[in-house]
C-alpha positions as CSV (number, residue, x, y, z in Angstrom):
1,X,85.9,-40.9,-17.7
2,X,85.7,-45.1,-19.5
3,X,84.7,-44.5,-23.0
4,X,82.8,-47.7,-22.5
5,X,80.8,-46.4,-20.0
6,X,78.6,-42.9,-21.6
7,X,76.6,-42.2,-18.5
8,X,79.6,-41.4,-16.0
9,X,81.2,-43.5,-14.1
10,X,79.1,-46.4,-11.7
11,X,76.2,-45.9,-14.1
12,X,75.3,-42.5,-13.1
13,X,74.2,-39.3,-14.9
14,X,76.2,-36.3,-15.0
15,X,74.3,-34.0,-12.9
16,X,72.7,-36.5,-9.8
17,X,76.0,-35.4,-8.0
18,X,74.7,-32.1,-8.0
19,X,71.3,-33.1,-6.8
20,X,72.8,-35.4,-4.2
21,X,74.6,-32.6,-2.6
22,X,71.4,-29.9,-2.2
23,X,71.6,-30.5,1.3
24,X,75.2,-28.5,1.1
25,X,73.8,-25.7,0.3
26,X,70.5,-25.6,3.2
27,X,73.2,-25.4,5.5
28,X,74.9,-22.9,3.6
29,X,71.7,-20.4,4.1
30,X,70.9,-21.6,7.8
31,X,74.7,-21.1,8.6
32,X,74.6,-17.5,7.2
33,X,71.3,-16.7,8.2
34,X,72.5,-17.4,11.6
35,X,75.2,-15.0,10.7
36,X,73.4,-12.3,9.8
37,X,71.4,-12.7,13.4
38,X,74.1,-12.7,15.9
39,X,75.4,-9.4,13.7
40,X,71.8,-7.9,14.4
41,X,72.5,-8.8,17.7
42,X,75.7,-7.0,18.2
43,X,74.0,-4.0,15.5
44,X,76.3,-4.7,12.9
45,X,73.4,-3.9,10.1
46,X,75.4,-3.6,7.2
47,X,77.4,-7.2,7.7
48,X,73.9,-8.1,8.3
49,X,73.0,-7.7,5.0
50,X,75.5,-8.8,3.3
51,X,74.9,-12.0,5.1
52,X,71.2,-12.1,4.4
53,X,71.6,-11.2,1.0
54,X,74.2,-14.9,1.0
55,X,71.7,-16.4,2.0
56,X,69.0,-15.6,0.3
57,X,71.6,-17.0,-2.7
58,X,71.7,-19.9,-1.2
59,X,68.0,-21.1,-0.6
60,X,67.4,-20.3,-3.8
61,X,70.4,-22.7,-4.6
62,X,69.2,-25.3,-2.5
63,X,65.5,-24.3,-3.7
64,X,67.1,-25.3,-7.4
65,X,68.7,-28.5,-6.8
66,X,66.4,-30.2,-4.5
67,X,63.7,-29.5,-6.6
68,X,65.7,-30.8,-9.5
69,X,65.4,-34.2,-6.8
70,X,62.4,-35.1,-7.9
71,X,63.4,-35.5,-12.0
């Protein structure tokens, strides 16, 4: 980090990079939801429940970081 640039590289604020990657959380949530649906179809309920919990965690992270974009 350049000491003459206190806001970080190219004038970006430190948290801006995380706000710009909020879409990754949305894609992860969709992928885990799809995994849960496939496992329910094949009657693998324990794995489907675990996949759904992970999908919910990804959705919460997506909501948090996408809301940070409006700040």
